[in-house]
Structure formats: C-alpha cells, structure tokens
N, C-alpha and C positions, 0 to 999 in steps of 0.2 A: 541217566547213564551215558557214557561215552564209549563207543566201540574201541577207540584207541586204548583207553584204560584197561578194557577187558583183554585185548590182545597182549598188552604189556604184561599183565598179570599172568596170563596163561603161558606165555613164552619164557617166563623167568628161568625155567629149568633147561632152556635150549640156548643159552647165551653164546655158547661156542659153536652152535650149529651154523652152517652156511645158510643164509637167508636168501640172498640174491646173487646171481651170476650174470654179468652182462659184459660183452666185448672182452672176454678173458680176465675180467676183474671180479673178484668175489668179495662179499660183505657178510660178516657174521651177524647174528642177531644183535650182539652187543654193539658192534660198529654201526649197524643200521640205527639203533635207538639213540645212540649218541648224536648222530647227524640229525635225526628227526627232532629230538628234544631241543637242540640248539636252534633249529629253524622255527620250531613251534613257539619258542620264547619270543623271537623277533616278530613272528606273525601276530601273536597275541597283542603285542604293543601296537602293531599297525592296524589291526582290525577294529579295535575299540569296543570290545565287548561281545557278548553272545549273539550269534545268529547272522553274521555278515555273509551274504552269498559271495563266493569266490569262484570265478571261472578259471579253469586250468586247461590251457591248450599246450599239449606236450607230447612228443613222440614217445612210443613205448620204450621205456628205459628205466634205469635205476632211479634217476632223478624224478621220474613221473611217480614212482611208488613212494619215494621219500616225501616229496612235496604233498602228495595226497594225504599221507598219514599226518604230516605236520599241520595241514589245514584242519583236519578233523580234531587233532589234539588241541588246537587253538580255538576250538568251538566255532569255527567257520562252517558254512554249508558248502560242500564241494559240488561244483557244477562242471562235470567233464565236458570238454569240447573236442570233437574229432580233429586231428591235425590237418585233415584235408579241407576243413572249412576255410573259406577265404576270410580276409580281414573284415569285409562287409557283412558276411553271414555271422561271423563271431560277434561283431558289434551289435547286430540285431538280436542275437541270443542273449547277450548281456543286458540289453534293454528289457527283454521279455522277463527275465528273472530278477530285475533290479539289482544286478551284480554291482557290488561296491568295489571289487577289485578284479583284475584280470592278470593272471600269471601266464607269461608267454615266453617262448624262446626268441621271439622277435621284439625289438624295441619299437613299439608302435606309436607311442605318444610322448610328447615332450614332458619331462618330469618323471619318467619311469625310473624306478630304483633297481639298480642291478644287484644281484646276489648270486652266490655260487652254491650249488648243491651237487654232491657226488662228482665234483670236478667240472661241472657244466655251468655255463653262464645262463642265468634266467633273469627276467624282468618283471617287477611288480608294478602294475599300473593302477593308480587310484582313479575310479570312474565316478562320474556324476550322473544322477538319475532323479526322477521326480518321485516323491512319496517317501514315507517312513518305512522302516523295516517291517515286514509282515510278521504277524504273530501266529504261532502254530500251537495246536493243542499238545503236540508231542515235540521232543527235542530233535529237530531235523538234522540229518547227516548229509544227504545227497538230494540234488534235483537232477533227475535224469530225463533226457529227451529220447524219443524213439529214434531208430535209424532213419537216415535221410535228412532233409533240411528241417528246420523248426516249423515250417509252414504246416499248420494243421495238427501239430504235435501238442499234446496237452501239458507236458512237463510233469513228471511224476515225482512227488516229494516222499522221501523214504527216511524214516527216523533211525536213530542209533539203536533203539530197542528192536526195531524190525530187522536191521542188519544182523544183530546178534541172534535173533530167532531164525533168520534165514540160513545163516551159516551153520547153526546147530542142526537144523532140519536137513540141509543138503548133505551133511556128512553122514546121515543115516544111509544114504545111497552111495556116496563116494568113498567113505572110510579112509580119509586122508590121515596119515600119521607122520611123525617126525623123521621117519626113514625114507619118506617119499621124495623123489626128485621129479619136478614137473617141468615139462617143456612148454614154454609160453609162446604162442604164435598169434594170438588174437589181439584185437584192439582193446586197450585198457579203458578207452572212453566208453565202451559198451559192456565190458566184462570184468569190472573191478569189484562191484558191490558184493557179489557172492563169492566168486572163485578166488581172486587174489587175496581178499581178506580172510577167506577160509584157509587157504594154503599158509598164510602167515600165522594165523591163529593156531594152527596145528603144528607149527615148527618145521614145515616142509621146506625144501630148497626149490626156488623158482629160477629156472634158467631162461632168460629172455633172449629170444632170437633177434639179431640185428635186422632192421628193415632193409630190403623186403624179406620177410620170413621165408617165403617160398624158396629163395635162393640160398639161405643160410642154415636152414634147419637140418639139412643133410650132414653138414660138417659138425654141427652141435651134437647130433646123435652119434656120430663116430667118436667124438671125444668125451662123451659123458654117459654115465649109467642112468638112463631115464626110466622111471617106473610108471609115470602117468602122462598120457597125451590128452590134451583138451583142445580140440581144433574143429574146423568146419569140414563138411564133405569135400570141399575143393582141395583142402590140404591132403585128405586121405586119398582122393583120386590121384593127385599128383604123385604121392608116395607109391601108389600101386603101379602106375604107368611108367615111372622113371626107373632106369637101371641104376641110378645113383643110390637107391635105397635097397638094402638086402635084409634078410631075416635076422642076421646077427646083430644088426643095429637096434633091434627091438627085443632083444633076448630077455631083458629085464622088465619089460612093460607088463604090468599087471592090470592096467585099466586104460582103455582108449574110449574117450567120450566124443561124440559128434554133437555139435550145437550150432545155433545161429540160423540154420536153414534146414529144410527137409532132407533127410538122408535117403538116397536111392538104394534099394536092395542090391542092385548090381555092384555098387561101390562097396557095400558092406561085405558081400560075398567075395569079391575079388581081393579085398584087403585081408580078410580072414584066410583065404587060400594062400596068399603070398607070405604073410607074416605069422600065421597061426594065432592071431589075436582077434577076438570078436569085437566089433564096434557096438557101442551102446548109445542110443539116442537120448539126449537130455531135452526136457520140455521146460524151457526157461521163459518166464513172463516178467516184464519189468515191474508190474504192480504186485506180483506175488512172490517171485523168487524161483526156486527149482522144485516144483511139487512132484515131478515124476522123472524117472530115468529107467530106460528099458533094461531088462536083465540079460546077462550074457548066456543064460541057460536055454534060451530059445532062439530059433533062427529069426533073423530080422525080416520084417514084412513092412510094406508101405504104411507110414503113419504111426507105427508102433512106438509108444513112449512109456509103456510099462504101467505098473500099479502105483497108486499114490503112496508117497513116502509117509512115514509116521508123522503125525501132526497135521496132515492135510486130508480134506474130505472133498470129493468130487461128485457132482451130480450132473445128469443130463436133463434138459428141459425142452419142451415142445418137440418131442421126438417124432420122426416120420415113420412110415411103415417099415423101414429097414432098421429102426432103432437108433437112427442118427439124430442127435439133438445138440442144443447149445450147451457148451461146457461151462459150468459155474463151479467156483472153488471157494472153500472156506478153510482157514488154518493160520499157521504161524507166519509172521513177518509181512503182513499186508501193508500196502502203502498207506500213508496218512492223508494225502490230499492230491488233487490235480491243481496245477497252477493256472492254466488257461482254458476256460475261465475257472476261477478259484472255487473248488468244492471239496469238502472234507470227505473222507471215506464213509463216515456215518451218514452224510447226506446222499452219497451216491449209492451206497449199498445198505439200505435200511434194514434188510433182513440178515445182514452179515455175510452174504454170499456175493462174490465178485463175478460178473459176467465177462468171460474172456473174449467173447466175440468169435471164438473158434467153434467149429462143428466137429463132433466126434462120436464114437460108439465104444462100448465095452464088448470084449469077446466073452466066451463062456467061463474063462478062468479069471476074469476081472481085470484084464489088461486093457488100458485105454489106447485107442487109435484116434489120431487127429487127421481129419480129411480135408480141412480147409477153413478159411475165414468166412463168416456169415456174409459179410459185405461183398465178398468176391464171388459168391454163388451165382451162376448163370441160369437165368430162368428162360428155358427154351420151350415155348408152347406149353407152359405149365409144368414142365419137368425140370428138376434141379440137376445141374451139372456142377461138379466140384472140380475147379481147375487143377488142383493138385493131383487128383487121380488121373487126369488126362496127361498131365506133364510127366508123371511117372512112366506112362506107356511110351510117350514120344521119346523120352530120354533113353529108353531101352533099344531104340532103333539104331542100327549101325550108322556111324557117321555123324551123330548128333552130339554137339558139345553143350548146348544150353537151349532152354525154351521157356517161354511164358505163354500161358493160355489166358484169354480174357474175353469179355463180352463185347459184342458189337450190336448196336441197335438195329432192329428189324421191324418193319411195319407188319409183316406177316406173322412172325413168330415171337415178337417181343424182344428177344435177344438171341443171337446165334454165337456159338463158340468159334473163336479164331486163335491162331497160334503164330507167334514170331519165333522162328527157329534159327539157331546159329549152328552152322556145320563145323565139324572139326577141320583142321587145316588139311587141304588137299582132298577133302571128301566132297563128293558130288551128290547133292540131294535134290529131289524134286517133290512137288506136291503130290504127284501120283504115288511115289514110293512111300511117303509119309502117310498118306490116306490109306493105302493098302495095309500098312503095318497097324494102324489104329483099328481098322475094321476087324483085324484078327484077334484083338484083345478087348475091345470096347463095344458097348451097345451102339447101334447106329446113331442115336440122338446125341451121343457124347463125342462123336468124331467131329473135329473142327471143320467148319464149312469153307474156311479160307486158311491157307498156309502161306506165310511170308518168309522167304529165306533172306536173312539179314546178316550183317557182319558182326554185330555185337549188340548186347542188351544194355540198356541204361541201368546203372547200379546206384544204390544208396551209399552213404559214407561207410557203412558197415559191411558192404559187399553183397547185400541182397539185391535181387532183381526188383526194380521199381515197378509197383503195381500200376496197371493201366486199364482203362475201359475205353471203348470206342467213343470218339468225340472228345476225349479228355487227354 
C-alpha cells in the first residue's frame, strides 16, 4: 500500500475544503492534489523505480508538504532533513541513508535541476553513493533520524502500512475531523509522519506559521478560528507569559496538545488558568507512533501521559520497589528496521515488544507516568536518581528559565547529580537559593551537589536540551 493513495481516497469528499494556509495564501484539497500529482509524475521519471531514498531539506511551508507527498506518491523513501543542518551535515546524512536525491532550497551542486512548487524555487540534486538500493521486507515510506545530529542515531525506517496504522491509532485520542483548523508551529522534519499526515487524511485545515513561529503565531490566532493546537511546552509558556495572547484568541480551541519534551505542571496550570483550555501531554516515539495522550479530565502531574490508546499495549519490566520499570510497547504501526547498523524489527524485538528505553510507572487508575530515560538515570551510592524529577523541581523555582540535570563521575559515590541552570532575564540566582528550594521538595540524595549558572543550554535541531554526562 501507499499512504498517499489512502489519503487521496479518504479526502475525495473534501475537495473544496481548505487544506493548507501559509503566508495568507490558501490551497483547497483539489488544488493541493493537482500540484502534488504533477510533481509526482516528474519525480517518478527522475527516481527510476521503487525505493529511491530522497532527502528533503525544506523550511516548514506549503512546498514542504507538497514535495513530501509527491515523493511518497512517486514511491520514493522520504528522508526529512532539519533546515538548521549545515551542508556538511546534510551531506553526511545523505551518505548514511544512501540517498539518491537531495531536494533543497539551495543550489548546492553543479547539475542540480530547478523546479517550482507552490510558487517557490527548489533544486533536485542527483547524488552518487556506493552500493545498490537496500531491500526491505515492507514498503518503506520514511527514514527518520532522532533529534540532534546523526551521530549515534540509528535511522528509523517506517513503512507505508505503519504510517496508516499510526494515524488511525492516533486519531483514537485526537479525534481530528474535517471541521478542525490546526495551528502548525512545529518542525515538519520531526513531526510529519503522524500529525501532518493525520490532519490531511481527516480533511482538516492546517495553518502553517511563518518562521519564526514564536513571533507569528499570535497574528495567526487573531485572524483565524483555530480548534487544535499542537505545540511544545515552550510555545505554551510563551503564550501564557505574553500579553499579546488573550483568551478570545483561543475561544474555539477544543484540543491543546503538548509534545516533543516534558510538560511542566506549572505551565499546564498557568495555561489553563489564562485560557480555560487544559493541556494534554502526548507520548510520541519515533519507533512506535503516538501510543498515549493524557486526558483533559484530570489535573496534569509531572510525567503524566495517560492510558494506552486502543491498539497499543504497554508493560513495565524489571520494576523497582516503587513500581517503576522499563516501558515496553506492542501495537500498531511499529517501525520496520533500524538503518545504522541495519536490523529488522523482528531481529530487534523477537518477542514483539519494543523497549522504549524509558522508565515509568502506572497509577491506580491505569495512567502511565514517564519519569526519565534508563540511560540517563544517575546512580548515586546505589540509589537511582531520575533527572527529569529533579528538573521539574528546579524549574518551579522562581527565576529559572531552563535546566538540565546530569551525572558527574565520583570516586566516592559512583555518580553525583549536577545541574546547569539558565536564569530568566534579570533574575538573580545562586547555588544556595537553588539548593534550599530543592531540599524543600526532594530527598537529600536527589539534590544536585553542584549547580552551575549558565547563559544558555545547548539544543538539538528539534529544540530539545542536549543530553550530557560528566566528562562527555
């Protein structure tokens, strides 16, 4: 199957619906498909058959959506490239996936073929690489790398069938319909597989904020009736703290989902108090999809991601005395392979369960809470410390803008917790203030032994804090 064909078939009844709005120009479903079909016909002649890996480096825009759909329609394997990647990093990624083509807004190499999509000039570069096309057990649609640089990233291969299953499963929690208007502020390089394709599949309207989204989303909300917000905690915090956003701008919002990073309860509470809209945390995993989303019926708590959506099963393994264990998942839309080194899902998950690498627990009502990554757990004198729990507390301290907690090697204790803390502008923070705040809410062994006040944290391409350990 091809996810493009499925979306075309299911949106036949919505031809006159507005599909995309960007920079004050709108495209109906019929106009979108006409553009996509013409481009797919040309791509199919260029790609030379089924399974050509095609890297796409494009800013979030109408052309990014149309080109992505056209690559899929032409039976290419789409490899999204974050626009922030340098030419050197892009070249390295293309080599990793044996990309045969690179589509870019820049003319990088001699012989590039210029084409126009949605009124924008783009360039198709034919690439050379060693080796034949890789063969897969399933029909691949995407190769996705995790956020950050490609170093150490496995490259996740996702089939057309898996995308169809993921979007079906995700809508059990999101309930997207043809009347919905979605405000889009995320990076399409990281959030296309489930969300964009689901919104298109259901005939919803996607309003793409012009970059930088933080500066343009206010005007978009003033001018449009938006019913769905899908954003990061950073966006919601900005909306809460800025006087440029008021309650009337969100009057039609029925669903506000927080994704990409952990949601702080203080942000969820402040947002609900200002706009009367509850925030719901999505638990998204590249290898799996969207297996959980928290309910708006309960107050948000640290790590809450809700109950498994229909079609997903979640278990905890190797639980500690507090009932916290490794989260393993089985269900719809599982990835079909890792690229680096190449292993199929069947080889990696022989019992059919995928180990997420996350640590979590269930409450008495069956809601899942994620407390951190197994590889980031700090072992202090035989006691486990979950950085996320400590970060939640530090972020609740007045004057803290951002923080990352990590392990530092210690001959005496094995590892000790340390924290890099970014103060808000004009805020004055000290180690003593932070330590006193932590002792009020944490066990003594959880309190960082060193606090470092810094100007900013290093970020990945997707905006997450880069993980660190001492000496690394």
